[in-house]
N, C-alpha and C positions, 0 to 999 in steps of 0.2 A: 460821278458822271454828271455832266452839266447839260441841261436842255434849255433852249430858248423858247419863249412863249410863241414865237412865230410858227412853231410846229403845230400849234393848236388849230384843228379844223373848226371846232366850236367849243366854247366853254359851256358849262351847265348853268350859267346865270341867264335868267330870262331878260332879254333886252328889247325895249320898245324904242327904236331909233326916232330921233326928231331931226328937223331941218329939211329944207327943200332939196330936191334933186338938183345937181349941178353946183351946189355950194362947195366951197373949198373945204377940204377935210380939217377937222379941228386939230390944232397943233398943241398937244398936251404939254410938251416940254417948253414951248415958248410961253404958254400960259403961266408957267411957274415964275417967270421973271429971271433976269440974268443973275441976280445975286443968289437966288435959291439954287439955280443950276450950278453955279460955281461952288456953292457950299456942298452940294451932292457930289460933284466931281472930285472934291478934295477929301471926301469921306471914304471909308472902307465899305465893301459890300455888306459887311455884317452890321453896319451902323443902323440904329433905329431912327426912322423918319416919321415924325408925327405932324399932323395938320390939324390946327384948331379950326373947327367949322364955323365959329362965330366971327373970327377975325381973318381967317385964311392964312395965318402965320404958320410957317413950316420950321420946325426945329429938328436938328440932327444930333444924336447922341451916340458916341462910340461906346460899345459895351465894355464892361469890366473884363479884362483878359482872363481872369480866373473864375468868372461867374459860372460858366458852363461846366467847369470841372466840379463844382461844389453842389450843384443841384441834382436831385434824383427824380423827384416827382412832385406834383401838386395834388393834394387830396381833394376829393369832392366835398361840397358843402351843402347840407340839406337843412333848411330852416326848421325850427321847431314847429310842429303842426302840419308840415307838408308831407302828405302821404307818398310812399314809395311803391312803384310798380313791381310786380313779380319779375325778377331778372331773367326768368326762363321764357318769357312771353315772345321775344323777338322772332323766333322761328328757327329754321334749319338751313343748311347749306343750299345755295341756289346756283344756277348756271345762267349766264347771259344768253338771251334768246328765248327763255321761258320766264315771263314776267311773274315774279313771286312777291311783288311789293304788297305790303299789308298796312292798312291804316292803323295808327296808334289807337289803342282802345280807350284811353282817356288822357287828354293833354293837360289835365290839372294835377297829375301825379308825376313825381320825379322818377326817371330822368327826362320823360317826354316834355315836362314843363320847362326844362332848361334848354331845349332846342328852339332856335329863334328864327322866325321869318323876318327877313330884312327887305324893306322897300327903300330904294335909294334913287337919288338923282345925281347925275354927273355934271361936270363943268360945261360940257357941250349941250346940256339940256336933255340928254338921254335919261329915260326912266327905266329902272330895272328892278328885278327881284331876285333874291338869293337866300341862302340858308346860313346859319351860324349856330354857336352854342355858348352859353354862359360858362366862363372859366373863373369868374370872380363876381362879386356882388353887382358891379357896374361894368363888367368887361366881357366882351363877346369875341370869340375866336372864329375867324372865317377865312375864306380864300383871299389871296392878295388882289385878284382882279375884281372882287366885290367892293374894294375901297379905292382902287386905282386901276383905270382901264387904259390899255395901250393906245386907243384912239379916242377915249372919252375924257381922260384926265382924272383928277381927283373927284370923289363924291363931294357934293356940297350939302347934302342932307341925307339922313338915315332915320327911318322909323322902324323900331324893333318891336316884334310881337312875340313874347315868350309863349311857346306852345302853339303859335299860329293864331288865326282869327277866331277859332272856336273856344279858346281858353278863357278863363275868368281873370287873367292877370292884366288885361288891358295892353297898353303900349307905352313906349317911351321914345324919346328922340336922342340922337347922338350929339355929343359935344366935341369929340375929336376922333380921328382915325389914324392908324399907324401901320407901317410895314417895314420890311428891311430895305436898305438902299439897293441891294442887289436886284430886288424886284422893281422898285421905282425907277432906277436909272437904266437897268439892263434887261429887265423882263425875264430874268432867269428863274426857271421853275424851282431851282434849289432854294429860292428865297420867297416862294409864292405863298406867304402867310399874311393875313390881315387881322388887325384888332380894331374893335369899335368900342369906344367908351361912351356909355349912355348916362343921361342926366339923373335917372331915378333908379333906386333899388326896388325891384318889384317882388323880391323874395320868392323867385321861381326856382331857386337852387342853382348850383354850379357843378359842372363836371370837374373831375380831376384830370391831370395830364400824366401820361406814363411813357417813358422811353424804354420800350421792350426790345428784347434781343431778336436777331434774325430768326433764330430757332423758334422762339415763341410766336413771332409773326407768321412764320411758315406753317406752323401747326395749328393755328387758330381758325375757328369759324368767326367771321366778322359780321357786324351789323352796321348799316349806314342809315342815318336819319336825315330827312329833308322834306322840302315842300315842292312837289312836282307840279308843273303847269297843266298836265293832262288830267289832273284830278280836280275836285272842287277847290276853289280858291282858298288858300290859307290853311289847307288840311295837311296834317303831318303823316308821313308814310315811312316805312322802313323796309329794307330788303337785306338778304343775307348772302354771303359768299366767302371767298378766300382771297388772299394775296397770291398772285400768280408769278410775280417777280418783284424784287425789292432792292433798294439802294439806300444809302444813309439818309438822304433827304426826301425820298418819295418812293412810292410803290405802285405797281399795277394791281388792279383788282377786278373781279368779275361780277360785282353787284349791279343790279339793274338801276339805272339813273336816267333822268331826262332833265331838260332845262328847268331851272329854279332850284335844283338840289345842290348846286355848287356852293361850297363852304360848309356844308353839313358835316357833322362829326361821324367818325367811324370808330367803333369800339369792338373789343373782344366780347363774345357772348359770355365768356366766363368772368369778365370784369366789366359789366355794362355801364359803369359810372365813370370809367377812365377813358379819355379820348386817346387813340393811338394814331389817328390820321384825320386829314381834312380833305374831303372830296374836291377835286379840281375840275375835271371834265374829261373829254375824250380826245385822244391824240390820233395821229395819222394811221397807226397800225390797228385801229379799231378797239383797242383796250381802253378801259377807264383808268384814270390816274388819281392818286391822292398824295398830298403833302404829308410827310411822315413826322410824327412828334419825336423830337430828339432833345438832347440837352440844350442845344442852341435856342430852340423855341421855348423850352421851359424857362430858361434864363431871361428871355425876352419878356415873357408874360410876368414872371416874378418881378422884374425891374419896373415894369409898367404899373403893377399893383402897388409896389412900394412907393 
């Protein structure tokens, strides 16, 4: 099933618009330049599109056709000396309509330390905030619209805060961002994944990635981590729920979310260090939606790390 981002009422990234009323809308496609647009048009939707934030250069790489068949999962990485949280702490099942969000007890322990607050600026000058998660020493997985906006263009700068603003890990800035061509060119939710490469390894740990079966997803209690705007700035919260419908590239869920939590990881409570989904936002039917971790995404992350 293929969905276009035009169906989105609002994403869960917090956006502070810039620009005066009456100004012409920013043309994200025109801002890429003719040569880049031609390059994207000649590439497949599965192609990896990477933008260097220092130079603005965009490169497009076609994936290895057999790569997705050979990957199974990416294991989490916990640096020596980094304390791990009790995996049973996230909570129990929740229903949308009854706010069950709980603040993380300590953002200096894994996996809370590996959830990342992202403060970004787009090409049109828009300032925004979203969530993400380390999946490598210098690599953050987030939602596609956190790195490329339909009306804002590419991000031009990203500052990442592992664990949020209350942690002891400090912050680092991004050197590049990436997504699938299917998101950059066509805004298809089937490709709504984003990657942020940062300059420094802050040793906050990294989640694993798991492509779980429909049966496992259907039977799981899930937990979502993110940085909501209605709580103290930069504080990490989590909520619990279930997948209420699912497809190969995305699934609906009933976890409580607000703006700022887009891009945050979703895990099974029985395997809290493996990401199974990335929160995207709210669609027209009132449900929350997440990009699903599958072999295509694991191959994307693996190739990027390599």
